[in-house]
C-alpha positions as CSV (number, residue, x, y, z in Angstrom):
1,M,18.8,-215.3,-92.6
2,L,20.5,-212.0,-91.4
3,K,22.8,-214.1,-89.2
4,K,23.9,-216.2,-92.2
5,I,24.6,-213.0,-94.2
6,E,26.7,-211.6,-91.3
7,L,28.7,-214.8,-91.0
8,L,29.3,-214.8,-94.8
9,L,30.5,-211.2,-94.7
10,E,32.7,-211.9,-91.8
11,K,34.2,-214.8,-93.6
12,I,34.8,-212.8,-96.7
13,W,36.3,-210.0,-94.6
14,S,38.7,-212.4,-92.8
15,I,39.8,-213.7,-96.2
16,L,40.4,-210.3,-97.6
17,I,42.6,-209.2,-94.7
18,S,44.5,-212.4,-94.4
19,L,48.2,-212.6,-95.1
20,K,47.7,-215.9,-97.0
21,L,45.6,-214.1,-99.6
22,A,48.2,-211.3,-100.0
23,V,51.0,-213.9,-100.5
24,L,48.9,-215.9,-102.9
25,V,48.0,-212.8,-105.0
26,I,51.6,-211.5,-105.1
27,A,53.0,-214.9,-106.0
28,S,50.3,-215.3,-108.7
29,L,51.2,-211.9,-110.1
30,A,54.9,-212.7,-110.1
31,I,54.3,-216.0,-112.0
32,T,51.9,-214.2,-114.4
33,L,54.4,-211.5,-115.2
34,A,57.2,-214.0,-115.7
35,T,55.0,-216.0,-118.1
36,A,54.1,-212.8,-120.0
37,T,57.8,-212.0,-120.4
38,I,58.5,-215.4,-121.8
39,I,55.6,-215.1,-124.2
40,E,56.8,-211.7,-125.3
41,S,60.3,-212.9,-126.0
42,S,59.1,-216.0,-127.8
43,Y,56.4,-214.2,-129.9
44,D,55.8,-210.4,-129.5
45,S,54.2,-207.8,-127.2
46,K,50.8,-208.1,-128.9
47,T,50.7,-211.8,-128.2
48,A,51.6,-211.2,-124.5
49,Q,48.9,-208.5,-124.3
50,Y,46.3,-210.9,-125.8
51,Y,47.0,-213.8,-123.4
52,V,48.0,-211.8,-120.3
53,Y,48.0,-208.0,-120.0
54,R,44.6,-207.4,-121.6
55,A,42.9,-210.6,-120.4
56,S,39.9,-210.3,-118.1
57,W,41.4,-212.7,-115.6
58,F,44.5,-210.5,-115.2
59,Y,42.4,-207.5,-114.4
60,G,40.5,-209.7,-111.9
61,L,43.8,-210.6,-110.2
62,L,44.8,-206.9,-110.0
63,T,41.3,-206.1,-108.6
64,L,41.8,-208.8,-105.9
65,L,45.1,-207.2,-105.0
66,G,43.5,-203.8,-104.6
67,L,40.7,-205.2,-102.5
68,N,43.2,-207.0,-100.3
69,I,45.3,-203.8,-99.8
70,L,42.2,-201.7,-99.1
71,A,40.8,-204.2,-96.6
72,V,44.1,-204.5,-94.7
73,A,44.3,-200.6,-94.5
74,L,40.7,-200.4,-93.2
75,S,41.3,-203.2,-90.7
76,R,43.7,-200.8,-88.8
77,L,41.0,-198.3,-88.0
78,P,41.1,-196.2,-86.0
79,W,44.4,-195.1,-87.6
80,K,47.2,-193.7,-85.4
81,K,50.3,-191.7,-86.0
82,K,52.4,-194.9,-86.2
83,H,50.2,-196.1,-89.1
84,I,51.2,-193.2,-91.4
85,P,54.1,-195.1,-93.2
86,F,51.9,-198.2,-93.6
87,L,49.0,-196.1,-95.0
88,M,51.3,-194.2,-97.4
89,A,52.6,-197.4,-98.9
90,H,49.2,-198.9,-99.3
91,A,47.6,-195.7,-100.6
92,G,50.4,-195.6,-103.2
93,I,49.6,-199.0,-104.5
94,L,45.9,-198.2,-104.6
95,M,46.6,-195.0,-106.6
96,I,48.7,-196.9,-109.1
97,L,46.0,-199.5,-109.6
98,T,43.3,-196.8,-109.9
99,G,45.4,-194.9,-112.4
100,S,46.0,-198.0,-114.4
101,W,42.3,-198.7,-114.5
102,L,41.6,-195.1,-115.7
103,T,44.1,-195.6,-118.4
104,Y,42.5,-198.8,-119.5
105,I,39.0,-197.4,-119.6
106,N,39.6,-193.9,-121.0
107,G,43.2,-194.0,-122.4
108,L,44.3,-194.0,-126.0
109,D,47.3,-195.7,-127.5
110,G,47.7,-195.6,-131.3
111,S,49.8,-194.4,-134.2
112,L,49.6,-191.4,-136.5
113,R,51.1,-191.6,-140.0
114,I,51.9,-188.3,-141.8
115,A,53.7,-187.8,-145.1
116,E,55.8,-184.6,-145.6
117,G,53.5,-181.7,-146.3
118,E,50.4,-183.6,-145.3
119,V,47.9,-182.8,-142.5
120,N,46.4,-185.6,-140.6
121,S,44.4,-186.1,-137.4
122,A,43.3,-189.7,-137.6
123,V,44.9,-191.9,-135.0
124,E,44.9,-195.6,-135.8
125,L,44.3,-197.8,-132.8
126,D,45.5,-201.3,-132.2
127,Q,42.0,-202.5,-132.7
128,H,40.5,-203.7,-136.0
129,V,37.1,-203.4,-137.6
130,L,35.2,-204.8,-140.6
131,V,33.1,-202.3,-142.6
132,F,30.3,-203.7,-144.7
133,K,28.1,-202.0,-147.2
134,R,25.3,-203.7,-149.1
135,G,23.0,-201.3,-151.0
136,E,22.3,-198.4,-148.6
137,E,23.0,-200.4,-145.5
138,I,26.4,-199.8,-143.8
139,K,27.7,-201.5,-140.7
140,T,31.0,-201.5,-138.7
141,T,31.8,-204.4,-136.5
142,P,34.9,-205.1,-134.3
143,F,37.2,-207.9,-135.5
144,E,39.6,-209.0,-132.8
145,W,43.2,-209.5,-133.5
146,L,44.3,-213.1,-132.8
147,P,47.9,-214.3,-132.1
148,E,49.5,-216.9,-134.3
149,P,48.8,-219.9,-132.0
150,A,45.1,-219.1,-132.0
151,T,44.9,-218.7,-135.8
152,R,45.7,-222.4,-136.4
153,N,42.2,-223.3,-135.2
154,F,40.4,-220.4,-136.8
155,K,36.8,-221.2,-137.7
156,P,35.1,-219.4,-140.6
157,I,32.8,-216.6,-139.5
158,N,29.5,-215.8,-141.3
159,F,28.0,-212.3,-141.5
160,E,24.5,-213.3,-142.6
161,D,23.2,-209.7,-143.0
162,F,25.7,-209.0,-145.7
163,K,26.1,-212.5,-147.1
164,V,29.8,-212.5,-146.4
165,R,32.1,-215.1,-144.8
166,V,35.6,-214.7,-143.3
167,D,37.3,-217.9,-144.3
168,R,40.9,-217.5,-143.0
169,Y,42.9,-215.3,-140.8
170,I,46.7,-214.6,-140.5
171,S,47.9,-212.5,-137.6
172,D,51.3,-211.6,-139.2
173,A,51.1,-211.7,-143.0
174,E,53.2,-211.1,-146.0
175,A,51.6,-210.1,-149.3
176,K,52.2,-212.0,-152.6
177,I,50.6,-209.5,-155.0
178,Q,49.1,-210.6,-158.3
179,F,46.3,-209.5,-160.6
180,V,44.8,-212.1,-163.0
181,P,42.2,-211.9,-165.8
182,S,38.7,-212.7,-164.6
183,S,35.2,-212.9,-166.1
184,D,33.5,-213.6,-162.8
185,P,30.6,-211.1,-162.6
186,T,30.7,-211.1,-158.8
187,L,34.2,-209.6,-158.7
188,K,35.2,-206.1,-159.6
189,A,37.5,-206.2,-162.7
190,A,39.6,-203.3,-164.0
191,P,42.8,-202.8,-166.0
192,A,46.1,-203.6,-164.3
193,V,49.7,-203.2,-165.2
194,Q,52.9,-204.5,-163.6
195,I,56.0,-202.3,-164.0
196,K,59.6,-202.3,-163.0
197,I,61.4,-199.0,-162.3
198,L,65.0,-199.1,-163.7
199,G,67.6,-196.6,-162.6
200,A,65.8,-195.7,-159.4
201,P,67.7,-193.3,-157.2
202,M,67.6,-195.6,-154.2
203,G,69.2,-198.4,-156.1
204,G,67.8,-201.7,-157.1
205,A,64.8,-202.1,-159.5
206,P,61.5,-201.9,-157.5
207,E,58.5,-203.6,-159.0
208,L,54.9,-202.5,-158.4
209,W,51.3,-203.1,-159.6
210,L,48.9,-200.4,-160.7
211,W,45.2,-201.3,-160.8
212,A,42.4,-199.0,-161.9
213,G,39.8,-200.7,-159.8
214,D,40.7,-198.8,-156.6
215,P,42.1,-195.3,-155.9
216,G,44.6,-196.9,-153.5
217,W,46.0,-199.1,-156.2
218,A,45.6,-196.6,-159.1
219,S,48.3,-194.2,-158.0
220,Q,51.7,-195.0,-156.5
221,K,54.4,-192.5,-155.7
222,M,58.2,-193.3,-155.7
223,G,60.4,-190.4,-154.8
224,L,59.7,-187.4,-157.0
225,A,57.7,-189.5,-159.5
226,R,54.1,-190.7,-159.4
227,F,52.8,-193.6,-161.5
228,L,49.1,-194.0,-162.3
229,I,46.7,-196.1,-164.4
230,R,43.3,-195.0,-165.6
231,T,40.8,-195.6,-168.4
232,E,39.9,-193.0,-171.0
233,S,36.7,-192.3,-169.1
234,Q,38.9,-191.3,-166.2
235,S,40.8,-188.7,-168.1
236,D,40.1,-186.1,-165.4
237,L,41.9,-188.2,-162.8
238,S,44.1,-185.8,-160.8
239,V,46.3,-186.0,-157.7
240,N,45.9,-183.6,-154.8
241,P,49.0,-181.4,-154.7
242,E,49.0,-181.7,-150.9
243,A,49.8,-185.4,-151.3
244,S,53.3,-184.4,-152.3
245,G,53.5,-181.5,-149.8
246,G,52.9,-179.0,-152.6
247,A,56.3,-180.0,-154.3
248,P,56.4,-180.6,-158.0
249,E,56.5,-184.2,-159.1
250,A,56.9,-186.1,-162.4
251,R,53.9,-188.1,-163.5
252,F,53.6,-191.2,-165.6
253,D,50.1,-192.3,-166.7
254,F,49.0,-195.6,-168.2
255,V,45.8,-195.0,-170.2
256,V,43.6,-197.8,-171.3
257,S,41.3,-197.3,-174.2
258,K,37.8,-198.8,-174.7
259,N,39.1,-201.4,-177.2
260,G,41.9,-202.5,-174.7
261,D,44.8,-200.6,-176.2
262,L,47.4,-199.2,-173.8
263,R,49.4,-196.0,-174.1
264,F,51.5,-193.9,-171.7
265,E,51.5,-190.2,-171.0
266,S,54.5,-188.8,-169.1
267,T,54.9,-185.3,-167.6
268,S,58.3,-184.1,-166.3
269,I,58.8,-181.9,-163.3
270,R,59.3,-179.0,-165.7
271,G,56.0,-179.7,-167.4
272,E,57.4,-181.4,-170.6
273,K,55.0,-184.0,-172.0
274,Q,55.2,-187.0,-174.3
275,S,52.9,-189.8,-175.2
276,A,53.0,-193.0,-177.2
277,K,51.2,-196.3,-177.7
278,I,52.7,-199.4,-176.1
279,N,53.3,-202.5,-178.3
280,L,51.2,-205.1,-176.5
281,A,52.1,-207.8,-179.1
282,S,55.7,-207.6,-178.1
283,L,54.7,-207.7,-174.4
284,E,52.6,-210.8,-174.8
285,N,55.1,-212.6,-177.0
286,K,57.9,-211.6,-174.7
287,E,60.1,-211.0,-177.7
288,E,62.1,-208.3,-175.9
289,P,61.5,-206.2,-172.8
290,V,59.2,-203.3,-173.2
291,V,61.2,-200.4,-171.7
292,I,59.9,-196.8,-171.9
293,N,62.0,-193.6,-171.6
294,P,59.7,-191.1,-169.9
295,G,61.9,-188.2,-171.0
296,W,62.7,-187.0,-167.5
297,K,65.9,-185.4,-166.3
298,M,66.0,-188.3,-163.8
299,P,67.8,-191.4,-165.3
300,I,64.6,-193.5,-164.9
301,R,63.2,-196.1,-167.3
302,V,59.9,-197.9,-167.0
303,Q,59.7,-201.5,-167.9
304,V,56.2,-202.9,-168.6
305,K,56.2,-206.5,-167.4
306,R,52.6,-207.4,-167.6
307,F,49.3,-205.9,-168.7
308,V,45.9,-207.3,-167.7
309,P,43.0,-205.5,-169.6
310,S,40.4,-206.7,-167.2
311,G,41.8,-208.2,-164.0
312,V,41.0,-208.8,-160.3
313,N,43.2,-208.6,-157.3
314,L,44.0,-212.1,-156.3
315,T,46.8,-211.0,-153.9
316,E,47.5,-213.9,-151.5
317,Y,48.9,-213.6,-148.0
318,V,51.2,-216.0,-146.3
319,P,52.5,-216.1,-142.7
320,V,55.7,-214.2,-142.0
321,K,58.4,-216.7,-141.3
322,V,60.9,-214.3,-139.7
323,K,59.6,-210.9,-138.4
324,P,61.8,-208.0,-139.4
325,V,63.6,-206.1,-136.6
326,G,65.4,-202.8,-136.4
327,M,64.6,-199.1,-137.0
328,G,62.3,-198.5,-139.9
329,S,61.4,-202.1,-140.3
330,A,57.8,-202.7,-141.5
331,I,55.7,-204.3,-138.8
332,P,53.8,-207.4,-140.2
333,Q,50.1,-206.8,-140.4
334,P,47.1,-209.2,-140.2
335,A,45.1,-210.3,-143.3
336,I,41.8,-212.1,-143.8
337,Q,40.4,-214.2,-146.6
338,I,36.8,-213.4,-147.5
339,S,34.1,-214.7,-149.8
340,L,30.4,-214.5,-150.6
341,I,28.4,-217.1,-148.7
342,K,26.5,-218.0,-151.8
343,N,29.6,-218.1,-154.0
344,P,32.5,-219.8,-152.1
345,A,34.7,-219.5,-155.3
346,S,34.8,-215.7,-154.9
347,K,37.6,-215.8,-152.3
348,L,39.8,-212.7,-151.9
349,W,42.5,-211.7,-149.4
350,L,42.3,-208.4,-147.6
351,G,45.3,-206.9,-145.8
352,L,44.8,-204.4,-143.0
353,G,43.7,-201.2,-144.8
354,D,42.2,-202.9,-147.9
355,R,38.7,-203.2,-149.2
356,A,37.0,-205.2,-151.9
357,D,33.8,-204.9,-154.0
358,F,31.6,-207.8,-155.0
359,T,28.4,-208.3,-157.0
360,D,26.3,-211.0,-155.2
361,V,24.4,-213.7,-157.1
362,D,21.2,-211.6,-156.6
363,G,22.9,-208.6,-158.3
364,A,23.4,-206.7,-155.0
365,K,26.6,-204.6,-154.7
366,V,28.6,-205.6,-151.6
367,S,31.7,-203.8,-150.3
368,I,33.9,-205.1,-147.5
369,G,36.7,-203.2,-145.8
370,Y,39.3,-204.3,-143.2
371,F,40.6,-201.3,-141.3
372,P,42.2,-200.3,-138.0
373,K,39.8,-198.4,-135.8
374,R,40.4,-194.7,-136.0
375,V,40.0,-191.8,-133.5
376,I,40.0,-188.2,-134.7
377,L,42.1,-185.8,-132.6
378,P,40.6,-182.4,-131.7
379,Y,43.4,-180.9,-133.8
380,A,45.7,-182.0,-136.6
381,L,49.5,-182.3,-137.2
382,R,51.3,-181.3,-140.3
383,L,54.7,-182.9,-141.0
384,K,56.9,-180.1,-142.2
385,Q,60.0,-182.1,-142.5
386,F,61.3,-185.6,-141.7
387,E,65.0,-185.9,-140.8
388,M,67.2,-189.0,-140.7
389,K,70.8,-189.4,-139.8
390,N,72.8,-192.5,-140.9
391,N,75.7,-194.2,-139.2
392,P,79.0,-192.8,-140.7
393,G,80.0,-194.6,-143.9
394,T,76.8,-196.6,-144.1
395,M,73.1,-196.3,-145.1
396,D,72.0,-197.7,-141.7
397,P,69.7,-195.3,-139.8
398,A,71.2,-194.0,-136.6
399,A,68.4,-191.6,-135.6
400,Y,65.3,-190.0,-137.1
401,S,63.0,-187.2,-136.1
402,S,60.0,-185.1,-137.2
403,Y,59.4,-181.4,-137.4
404,V,55.6,-181.0,-137.0
405,Q,53.1,-178.1,-136.7
406,V,49.9,-178.2,-134.7
407,V,47.0,-176.9,-136.8
408,D,43.2,-176.8,-136.5
409,Q,40.8,-178.6,-138.8
410,I,40.2,-175.6,-141.0
411,Q,42.3,-175.6,-144.2
412,K,45.0,-172.9,-144.2
413,S,47.0,-171.3,-146.9
414,E,50.7,-172.0,-147.3
415,S,51.6,-168.6,-145.7
416,E,49.4,-169.3,-142.7
417,L,51.0,-172.7,-142.3
418,N,54.5,-171.4,-142.4
419,A,53.6,-169.0,-139.6
420,I,52.7,-171.8,-137.2
421,P,55.4,-172.8,-134.7
422,T,57.3,-176.0,-135.4
423,H,57.8,-178.7,-132.8
424,H,60.8,-181.1,-133.0
425,I,59.9,-184.7,-132.0
426,T,62.9,-187.0,-131.6
427,M,63.3,-190.5,-130.4
428,N,64.1,-189.3,-126.9
429,E,62.0,-186.1,-126.8
430,P,58.2,-186.5,-127.2
431,M,55.8,-183.6,-127.7
432,A,52.9,-183.0,-125.3
433,E,49.8,-181.2,-126.7
434,R,46.5,-180.8,-124.9
435,G,46.7,-184.0,-122.9
436,Y,48.1,-186.2,-125.8
437,T,51.8,-187.2,-126.0
438,F,53.5,-187.8,-129.4
439,Y,56.5,-190.1,-129.6
440,Q,58.7,-190.7,-132.6
441,A,58.1,-194.4,-133.3
442,S,59.1,-195.3,-136.8
443,Y,58.9,-194.3,-140.4
444,I,58.1,-195.7,-143.9
445,P,61.1,-195.7,-146.2
446,E,60.3,-194.0,-149.5
447,A,62.7,-193.0,-152.3
448,P,64.7,-191.0,-152.5
449,R,64.3,-190.5,-148.7
450,P,61.9,-191.5,-146.0
451,T,59.0,-189.1,-146.2
452,T,56.3,-190.7,-144.0
453,T,56.7,-190.6,-140.2
454,I,54.9,-192.8,-137.7
455,L,54.2,-191.2,-134.4
456,S,53.0,-193.1,-131.4
457,V,50.1,-191.2,-129.8
458,N,49.3,-191.7,-126.1
459,L,46.5,-190.3,-123.9
460,D,46.9,-191.4,-120.3
461,P,44.3,-189.9,-117.9
462,G,45.7,-192.0,-115.1
463,R,49.3,-190.9,-115.4
464,A,49.2,-188.4,-112.5
465,L,47.7,-190.9,-110.2
466,K,50.4,-193.5,-111.2
467,Y,53.2,-190.9,-110.7
468,W,51.9,-189.7,-107.3
469,G,51.1,-193.3,-106.3
470,S,54.7,-194.4,-107.1
471,I,56.1,-191.5,-105.0
472,L,53.8,-192.4,-102.0
473,L,54.8,-196.0,-102.3
474,I,58.5,-195.2,-102.3
475,L,58.2,-192.7,-99.4
476,G,56.0,-195.1,-97.4
477,S,58.4,-198.0,-97.9
478,I,61.3,-195.9,-96.8
479,S,59.4,-194.6,-93.8
480,L,58.4,-198.2,-92.8
481,Y,62.0,-199.3,-93.0
482,L,63.3,-196.3,-90.9
483,S,60.6,-196.8,-88.3
484,K,61.6,-200.4,-87.9
485,V,65.3,-199.4,-87.6
486,F,64.5,-196.7,-84.9
487,Q,62.2,-199.1,-83.0
488,G,65.0,-201.7,-83.0
489,K,67.5,-199.2,-81.6
490,K,65.1,-198.2,-78.8
491,V,64.7,-201.9,-77.7
492,K,68.5,-202.4,-77.6
493,E,69.2,-199.2,-75.5
494,P,70.3,-200.1,-71.9
495,V,67.8,-199.4,-69.2
496,A,69.1,-196.9,-66.6
497,V,69.0,-198.1,-63.0
């Protein structure tokens, strides 16, 4: 038995140190990387990562390369002075592979979104989770991102503990927002209003929905104005001043009474107020557009396009036909369609970052959220100012940067915040802080200027190993080449007689 084990180990060892294995592994890696490049150019980097860079077989191939290099180095024992260049090159490759493994296991790569004046420490990872709540039970479960080719064969997934099903999945989705009247008791209904902003400073006439059923939908900010919807029972609804960086802002509230009437309450930046009831009959009959002058110094008018006294969010998502490119372009996000297992008609779409509330047939309250996985930094960043420069004579962005402050998690006064040093993060100059590196990645355009920055956050515990490994590999390769050159010259030297 021992003899067989020894023979097996000798055979494995002979394979590991063979030149054929090295050629096979290197050729396989070359083909793999070429394939990944084609996938990335045809689709995107996330698809290439799904099929290649983050696939278990790819890491197996890299492990096999590492074992081959280590075995070949050990086969030269006992090492001599002439082996130094050879060992340097092989040690460099092993250090690069080890550093990459440490990065994969303990590294972090995500994004941090901060609006001007806000403080945030939550990094969103490129990993998604579903959050379920039924009664007092709460559960978070990973939900893997799938590339477009894989979504065509997506099979519904049941989550029996929470009586919920994921019916459909779109990897790159575009929202078609709509709120419709509903009397379905399993769905959460609340007042909704669709408005159009006329005379907006950024040009055009943007449209948006306000819905009282969720805080994320109930308040929307555009430039120096905030638009809200609430019921009379929510008369104490307020907005955190930090959400606007402490700067004054105009406010336009839609207030829904118990009998379904709709009125507006507007407050200018200077504190001037006005209120009036909205003629719903004119809105329903579409006799003439319902346009409201909020009485602000800004030349803005609010057109009420539609009012739903008790509506549900039936936003649909469709695949993005052409992905936007360029600086500041919004990156398409995934979306899922969910329903209650016992009530298939209760289908709703959730985009990444959305949640929905249901009432099951047994009366139980069910909440489902679809979120990116978040990691909290040991400190927070405050966006003091976002700066953008346009190409001369155009509105096309040429460069953008962020002025940020590193603060702790304890809330500070305005004077304390102003005393904190400011760091300038540009597209070519990242900021390093306590092991994390922050890069200027993108921004979210918001009138009258972009006020939300998107920073790429990277933690790379294997970076030093990869850097030193690269240096060793280069030095070892140069030394190997020079040693071959010198040996060749010695052979060609004439022998003295």
